[in-house]
N, C-alpha and C positions, 0 to 999 in steps of 0.2 A: 504494499500499499504506499503510495507516494504522499508527500506533504499536503497537497491540495485535497486529496481524498480524506486524509486524517482530519484536516481542518473542517471540511464539510460535514463529516460524520459527527464531530464534536458540536458543531454549530446547530445541527439538526436535532440533537438530543435535548428533550425538555428538562432533563436533569441538571443541565448546565445553565439554565436560566433561573435567576433568583427573584423572589418577590412577585409583586403583581406584574402581569404581562405588559401593561402600558409603561411601566418603569424601565423595562429592558436592561436589567442588570445581568451581566454574563460573567461566568467563572468556569473556565475550562483549561486545565493544565495540559491537556492533549493538543490544544489549539495554540500554534506558535505566533499567531497574530496579536498585535496589541489593540488595534481598532478593528471591530467587526460590525457588520450591518445588523440592525435590529430586526426583529420579526414583528410585523411585516417590514420589509426593507424601506418602504416609503417613509417610515418614521425616523430614518437617519441612521446614525452610527452610535456604537457604545464602546466602552473600554473593557477589555478582558481583565477582570479583577484577580485572576489566578497569577498574573505577572506582577512582581513587586513594583515595577515602573507604572503599571496600570493603577495600582492602589495610590501611588504618590500623585499621579496625574489627576485622579478623581478628587483627592484631598485639595490639590491646588485649584481645580476648577470650582470647588465649593468655597474654599477659604478666601480666595482672591476677591470675588464680588462682595463677600460679606465684609472684608476689610475696607474696601472702597466705600461701601455704604456707611460703615461705621465712621470712617474719616469725614464724610459729608455731614453726618449727624452731629459730630462733635463741633463742627464750624457754626451750625445754626443756633 
């Protein structure tokens, strides 16, 4: 089985999708991609949380906007 087949099999497994379907959280150690399409694909992309870099990116994507909003709130 090549890499693309392994990634596709991991992506199609419902066991690798966490939480509510609309949230689209994905965690698959067998999938070597960092960014994967959501299900359905029209909803965009999500991060593979089985990768340490993926967890760090998710934290950055959440903390950065909160820090910016907090900075604006402290000005006012």
